[in-house]
ROSE-797288 format. One record per residue (C-alpha): x, y, z. Coordinates in steps of 0.001 Angstrom, whole numbers, padded with zeros to 6 digits, always signed. Layout:
N
XYZ
...
***
This chain:
538
+009569-003356+003603
+009060-000608+006198
+010909+002709+006161
+012785+001636+009287
+013905-001595+007653
+015087+000307+004574
+017073+002690+006772
+018633-000268+008574
+019582-001877+005262
+021551+001253+004385
+023254+001303+007776
+024081-002424+007575
+025596-001931+004115
+027721+000987+005323
+029011-000961+008335
+029812-003968+006134
+031316-001771+003373
+028916-003266+000841
+026919-001532-001889
+023629-002864-000561
+022073-005548+001612
+018632-007101+001712
+016326-007171+004713
+017336-010759+005474
+021118-010274+005188
+022810-011747+008239
+025343-009181+009478
+027883-011775+010608
+027560-014109+007641
+028156-011048+005441
+031492-010350+007150
+030610-008490+010348
+032430-008928+013645
+032258-007511+017162
+033890-004137+016441
+031889-003507+013277
+028793-004528+015248
+029676-001845+017799
+029984+000729+015013
+026641-000420+013589
+024963-000195+017003
+026207+003385+017413
+025043+004441+013931
+021608+002847+014394
+021243+004511+017793
+022055+007897+016303
+019538+007332+013490
+016559+006062+015491
+017067+007738+018876
+016795+004515+020862
+019540+002716+022807
+021080-000050+020709
+023654-002508+021981
+026016-004979+020384
+023889-007636+022072
+020946-006410+019937
+022971-006946+016762
+024042-010361+018029
+020448-011462+018676
+018828-009641+015720
+021455-009931+013016
+019321-008928+010000
+017728-005544+009226
+014284-007149+009396
+014824-008654+012862
+016470-005536+014244
+013651-003361+012886
+011132-005565+014704
+013030-005186+017985
+013263-001419+017603
+009593-001167+016706
+008763-003110+019854
+010905-000746+021913
+008958+002161+020436
+005705+000466+021389
+004935-000623+017839
+004679-004065+016294
+005746-007184+018128
+009410-008017+017973
+011405-011218+018351
+011069-011285+022126
+010744-009118+025220
+013663-007182+026603
+014220-006911+030321
+015158-004096+032671
+015872-000662+031241
+017510-001865+028022
+014487-001179+025817
+013555+002187+027284
+014585+005502+025746
+017187+007304+027775
+016032+010262+029818
+018391+012444+031822
+021368+010064+031718
+023932+010315+034447
+026836+012437+033181
+030149+010704+032635
+032769+011341+035305
+035060+014188+034291
+038624+012905+033969
+041560+014793+035444
+042668+017697+033212
+040774+016344+030186
+042782+013130+030174
+040520+010231+029147
+039954+007657+031841
+041633+004917+029828
+044780+007055+029475
+044701+007995+033145
+044518+004332+034144
+047424+003452+031847
+049478+006359+033196
+048887+005217+036778
+049967+001675+035894
+053062+003125+034242
+054000+004997+037419
+054057+001678+039254
+056409+000357+036535
+054240-002694+036092
+056140-004753+033545
+058724-002014+033048
+058510+000996+030752
+059165-001122+027652
+055851-002934+028167
+054059+000284+027199
+055653+000680+023785
+053584-000049+020665
+055892-001088+017794
+054871-001982+014252
+057260-003281+011578
+056057-002833+008004
+057603-004227+004846
+057644-001582+002154
+056984-002075-001539
+057388+000319-004411
+060090+002666-005643
+060990+004682-002547
+061611+008440-002420
+063042+008953+001076
+062325+012699+001147
+058713+012096+000168
+058291+009461+002867
+059863+011813+005429
+057381+014506+004424
+054500+012048+004824
+055773+011039+008282
+056098+014693+009332
+052441+015222+008447
+051154+012559+010838
+051509+014621+014055
+049944+017593+012270
+046854+015538+011573
+046812+013671+014903
+047535+015801+018009
+047966+012643+020092
+051331+012094+018401
+052642+015440+019715
+051134+015141+023184
+053242+014787+026343
+052147+013974+029893
+053198+015793+033019
+052352+015190+036660
+050843+017996+038686
+049791+017482+042301
+049637+013746+041808
+047442+013889+038699
+048372+013509+035041
+047886+016357+032597
+048105+016115+028818
+049940+018907+026981
+049794+019203+023193
+053113+020496+021834
+054338+021596+018416
+056951+018823+018283
+057735+017322+014887
+058686+013720+014150
+061689+013175+011875
+062235+010038+009816
+065341+008294+011105
+067114+006485+008261
+069304+003436+008937
+071236+002471+005800
+072134-001225+005786
+072733-001540+002037
+076518-001833+002291
+076445-004712+004745
+074712-008031+005199
+072502-009001+008108
+070806-012263+008896
+067127-012077+009850
+068117-012757+013458
+070587-009860+013409
+068022-007571+011821
+065449-008530+014455
+067973-007730+017192
+068597-004341+015591
+064858-003622+015570
+064623-004696+019215
+067341-002205+020104
+065361+000592+018432
+062083-000431+020034
+063590-000527+023524
+064824+003068+023485
+062646+004570+026260
+060228+007445+025768
+060315+010491+028052
+056646+011100+028836
+057184+014712+029891
+059512+015723+027044
+058367+013700+024044
+057967+013110+021250
+056139+009888+022039
+056203+008699+018433
+059183+007621+016323
+059708+006333+012803
+062732+004472+011462
+063413+003549+007859
+065698+000560+007311
+067291+000550+003858
+068167-003090+003263
+070224-004818+000556
+068753-005489-002898
+066485-002434-002729
+064310-003823+000079
+063152-001476+002820
+061197-001661+006062
+059500+000986+008173
+059354+000760+011954
+056674+002847+013674
+057038+003060+017452
+054875+004955+019919
+054135+005057+023600
+050872+003321+024441
+049515+006546+025970
+049193+008024+022462
+048701+004940+020308
+046915+001593+020210
+046728-001298+017763
+044112+000220+015477
+046079+003476+015360
+048844+001628+013539
+046432+000627+010765
+045289+004245+010459
+048870+005542+010330
+049948+003066+007655
+046993+003972+005418
+047590+007698+005858
+051299+007401+005109
+050530+005701+001805
+047852+008279+000948
+050118+011218+001806
+053007+009736-000187
+050800+009541-003272
+049884+013202-002752
+053536+014307-002686
+053726+014150+001091
+050687+016318+001806
+048638+014896+004689
+044885+014433+004210
+042493+016668+006092
+042340+016212+009844
+039583+013874+011053
+036427+015499+012374
+035005+013832+015489
+031637+012264+014826
+028498+012695+016925
+028541+010953+020283
+025450+009254+021636
+024280+010262+025087
+026249+008423+027788
+024565+005481+029447
+024153+005556+033214
+027405+004266+034679
+025540+002367+037369
+024003+000183+034683
+027415-000972+033514
+028801-001259+037026
+025832-003471+037904
+026642-005706+034928
+030260-006130+036028
+029260-006626+039652
+026925-009468+038666
+029501-011054+036358
+032513-010773+038666
+030914-011594+042032
+032314-013717+043504
+035596-012822+041800
+037190-015478+039595
+039731-017625+041397
+043316-017402+040116
+044051-020044+037515
+046370-022762+038794
+048717-022183+035902
+051596-024555+035263
+054819-022893+036305
+058460-023875+036607
+059629-021270+039133
+058088-019347+042039
+056786-015833+041571
+059300-013017+042076
+058396-009459+041150
+055817-008189+038650
+054627-010328+035765
+056151-009851+032342
+059386-008107+033362
+061318-010358+030941
+059532-012409+028329
+060114-014703+025398
+057736-015819+022678
+056594-019152+021265
+055371-018784+017684
+053124-021380+016060
+051516-021078+012633
+047813-021812+012220
+047130-023281+008804
+044966-021337+006326
+042522-024258+006187
+042016-024119+009954
+041724-020318+009885
+039023-020495+007198
+037037-023032+009215
+037325-020887+012341
+036000-017878+010431
+033039-019915+009204
+032339-021202+012720
+032493-017636+014059
+030078-016312+011427
+027469-018975+012194
+027803-018085+015903
+027299-014373+015089
+030858-013446+015945
+034162-012424+014460
+037384-014399+014430
+038280-013326+017979
+035522-015503+019489
+036873-018942+018460
+040431-017833+019272
+039450-016779+022805
+037358-019939+023105
+040398-022078+022302
+042529-020258+024896
+039849-020620+027562
+039142-024258+026738
+042832-025130+026600
+043614-023455+029921
+040421-024786+031491
+041417-028339+030667
+044963-027720+031833
+043927-026220+035189
+040846-028417+035738
+038366-025544+035988
+035226-024441+034173
+035614-020821+035321
+038199-019015+033182
+038643-015243+033127
+040773-013662+030399
+041768-010052+029884
+041289-008457+026485
+041247-004980+024898
+038160-003534+023219
+038228-000579+020829
+035902+002241+021898
+036335+004618+018947
+032792+004214+017632
+030939+005097+020857
+033386+007971+021391
+032785+009371+017894
+036489+008990+017102
+036595+006680+014090
+039821+007308+012190
+041561+008952+015154
+044995+007986+016442
+045438+007652+020192
+044776+005295+023079
+041078+004531+022694
+040820+001007+024060
+039415-000338+027293
+040626-003360+029226
+037795-005751+030071
+037623-009080+031908
+036133-011838+029761
+034762-014343+032278
+033727-017600+030621
+031727-020526+031960
+032957-023696+030256
+030623-026104+032062
+028651-028192+029587
+030063-026361+026564
+031953-029168+024886
+030492-028555+021424
+032440-025956+019415
+029393-023983+018256
+027968-023650+021763
+031298-022551+023217
+031868-019939+020511
+028314-018608+020921
+028983-018220+024649
+032227-016321+024006
+030464-014142+021418
+027728-013247+023908
+030214-012401+026674
+032254-010324+024209
+029149-008411+023141
+028303-007692+026778
+031871-006530+027437
+031648-004089+024519
+028273-002825+025692
+029606-002068+029170
+033161-001004+028355
+032721+002658+029317
+033764+001823+032882
+037535+002268+033158
+039363-000789+034439
+040825+000995+037458
+037341+002172+038452
+036070-001380+038092
+038839-002675+040343
+038332+000103+042908
+034571-000471+042998
+034588-004268+043241
+037852-004463+045229
+038792-008066+044351
+041527-009931+046253
+044962-009196+044810
+047622-011692+045907
+051171-010407+045611
+052393-010305+042030
+048971-010962+040478
+046724-008609+038602
+043064-008220+039527
+040553-010601+037879
+042920-012242+035360
+046500-013374+034731
+046144-014254+031038
+045717-011835+028134
+044330-012589+024680
+044228-010282+021645
+043833-010449+017883
+045944-008184+015650
+044621-007717+012099
+047179-007723+009323
+048097-004289+007999
+047936-004225+004203
+047510-000951+002325
+046941-002690-001014
+048997-002516-004225
+051569+000237-004539
+050405+001456-007933
+052310+003936-010103
+054409+006419-008086
+053082+004911-004889
+054188+002645-002085
+052565-000171-000133
+053018-001162+003508
+052373-004641+004869
+053037-006162+008250
+051913-006034+011842
+052999-005724+015464
+056594-006376+016466
+056642-008486+019634
+058769-007150+022452
+060915-008569+025217
+058753-007042+027950
+055110-007506+028798
+052518-007022+031519
+051182-010556+031971
+052416-014034+032778
+050866-015368+029589
+049756-013262+026633
+048152-015059+023685
+048579-012757+020695
+047028-013919+017443
+048459-012134+014423
+046805-012273+011012
+049270-013212+008292
+048909-013014+004517
+047721-016608+004647
+046323-017943+007892
+047191-016872+011430
+050113-017028+013807
+049795-017742+017508
+052415-015826+019488
+052468-016839+023148
+054473-014264+025090
+055437-015785+028424
+057199-014611+031564
+060601-016299+031562
+060860-015827+035315
+057914-018186+035745
+057936-020517+032747
+060565-022565+031000
+060572-022777+027227
+059296-026362+027222
+056345-025463+029443
+055384-022499+027260
+055579-024674+024137
+053280-027235+025728
+050744-024568+026674
+050812-023063+023185
+050527-026525+021690
+047446-027271+023769
+045737-024106+022512
+046728-024950+018944
+045116-028362+019377
+041955-026701+020716
+041838-024499+017626
+041983-027628+015507
+039202-029240+017524
+036956-026186+017176
+037658-026145+013445
+036705-029823+013154
+040157-030939+012106
+040473-034746+011985
+042450-036057+014931
+042167-032831+016951
+040602-033783+020277
+042193-031302+022658
+045471-033174+023271
+048552-030965+023304
+049872-030405+019804
+053575-030716+019213
+055404-027471+018436
+058033-028011+015747
+060958-027738+018174
+059274-029131+021293
+059845-032480+022992
+057370-035356+022596
+054339-034900+024835
+054812-038351+026363
+058232-037360+027665
+057225-033990+029102
+057261-033909+032921
+057686-030193+033576
+054359-028904+034923
+054355-027580+038482
+051022-025995+039342
+050988-022634+041066
+049347-022404+044465
***
């Protein structure tokens, strides 16, 4: 085993959170996924001084294969195959990244601009998380732990002001109190409790005044309690919620004292932006045609102003099979989920060209692992379904397109739109109308003596930014498909049929007997044979 291979074994083990790996350990079969592959690519790049992409991990998924590719790039031994263009060449004098206005990251600037246009309404930009608490609760100790979060993470005490048409971020000394709602003397049904949470979530944030982060403790009957964390999207994203939950539990165990503030890691040299723009130009030219989605009513106003949600459970058996399929395709669970959405909508709209929108986490290339804030990029995931009827082939295609999206995600979405200038019919977003995302389950582990535990995930809102948003939420056992749909465009029956079709596609990909892509029946939906509600948008 060469020194390079040994170094890669250590880096693979660290990315997989394993004690050790061998030179033939397959990264994905050992539990890797697209985001951990991105972190691995960054760490390998820092160690060897050569550009490494997620696509490299996808194609060379063992330390031995990746070492051969890197040796080839250095001009050493032969690797698994030639690389084209500039991908294998060391970077010299990279083009500097564009300086954002007033030190506001480009992703935040784009989100702020969208917010000014009130796309979807202000409530669409709230990130809520409802966590079920376990353990003997000391309210004062929890309040102290909550107060420590903004101290550790400046994003949670940042406000945004407009100056001469540009956004500027201002870090304040604002604190965040724990708001306590005592429900122990009354009785609430789950529906009533959900409505109460909705009311809390929909209280608007003042971007210029702040704070842009809130916490609410619900003391429920029989000693049960729940914690609602709510933040504006400008200072928080999905992964931030996982970080906050873990830090709350750690601080609680240390008598409310927050852990040390995170230290930004080293950042690799930026890649030339033209390289990524060229990738997107090739992928999105000509631009994808709007999907002829089934609708019940004509378009009026922005998408997602008022939404409702169809929830369908995905059985643990199906989830396990999807994970296995993803691993053999060198992907994480997101790939078969996105494949099912694309395949379901492709069959519904009679097209092989489906473009979905999805978020990708950019913490690793930014050197910000463990940081709270808005560190995601919006990317178009354009998929070619032609001739990809077999599940493995389709998932491999989605995995490859996802890897490419991660590798070229440094281009902000608004810059991509401005550069490529796609057609934008009234009421439609550029490139895609459908959103797909996977939300991992938050679970801080057992409470232990004198400790607490937090378990849960995102709380779905009444407002959104898209006509259709497929949100897959990991549960304790299995998954849940939450289809958030624009009620101004879709009736409940139509949304249930669409969700059912995707559920059936998940079963087909998982090899479930009897799953051949026909619409599945949601528990409360009408029989498919009787459904006559589709009216295709033109």
